[in-house]
N, C-alpha and C positions, 0 to 999 in steps of 0.2 A: 469529409476526408475519410478515405479508406486505404489502409496500407496492407501489404503482404505481411504475413507473420514475421518473416525474417527482418523486414524493415522496422516493424514495431519493436522487435526484440533489440535491435541496434539502438533505437531511441531509448529504450529502458536502460540499456548499459550506459548511454550518454547521461541520462538523468541521474543515475546512481553516482556517476563521477562528480556531479555537482553537489551532492549531499555532504555537509560538513563531517569531518572525521569523527567527531564525538558521537554522531548518530550513525554514520555509515558503518562503523566498527561492529555494531550489533547485527548487521546483516550476515555476519559470518555464521551465525547460529539459526538463521531463518531461511526457509525455502521460499523463493519467489516464483509464483506460478501465474502465467498469463492465460486467461480464458477469454473466449469471445464475449461472453456476457454472464452475469450471475444466474445461478439457478433460482427457482422459486424458494427452495429451502434456505439458500443463502440470504435472499431478500428478507425472508421471515426472521431468520436468526439475527440479522442486523436491525430489525425493526423498521424497515423501509416501507412506507405506505405505497399502495398501488399508484403508478404514474410518476413516481420519483425515481431518481437514478442512484446507482451505487457504482463508484469508481474503483474502490478497493475494499478489501476485507482482511482483517487479521483474524486468524484462527490459532488458538493455542492457549497456553497458561502464562499470563503476564508474570514478569520477574517479581513483581510485588506480591504475588499470590503463591509463589513456589515454596516448597519445603524440602529440606534435605532428606526427610523421611519418605516423602512421596514425590519423587521426581515425575515430570510429565511422561506419559506413555508414548506420545507421538511428537515428531518435530513440529515446531511452530511454522506457520505458513502465512505468507501475504499473497493474496490473490489480487491481480490487476485485471480489470475488465476492459478489453481492447475497444469494443464498439462504443460503450458509453464514453470512454475517454476521447475517442475520435469524434464523437458527436458534439462534445463541448468545446472542441478546439478547431480553429480555422487554419493554423499554420503549424509547421514542424516545430518551431520555437515555442509556440503555446503548448503544444502537446508535450514537449520535453519538460517544460516547467510544470505542467499539471501532473505529469507522472512523478516528478520529483516531490511535489507537494503531497500527493497521495501517498507515496512511499513513506515520507517523513511522518505523516499523521498515523499511518499504520504501525510504524516502528514505535511511535510515542505510546500507542496502546500497549505494546509489548513491554516497554521499559517503565511505564508509569510516568511519563513526562507530562508536566502541566501545560495547560493552554497558554498560561502566561509565558513559560519558557519557549513554547513554539512561536509566540508573537515576537519575543526578543530575538529569535533566530530568523525572523522574516517569513514564518510559515503560518501565521495566525489570521 
């Protein structure tokens, strides 16, 4: 499955609308950036071995590590990687759900949400 950037962006918006409010509210402070694929530096940063895929990546300072004395210098970002996401999905519905799952997992890194809570919410 390969989509035009505009079509992919509309699916991202649809996926965001499915995220529960308790998680989606954190997106107000995060930039979401869609890239065709991750760079080699991003794969290395995420510890992804050669031949494995990366669907999304959070870059920033998690809320659990922030200090009032030393605020973050840059805004937090979540990268979504269009081609790997398209590669693992066969239908628009699958792609929408996978983007939702990927975003929620990346937001969880930002807020320090446990894997247990993610499972409770249906994202584990």
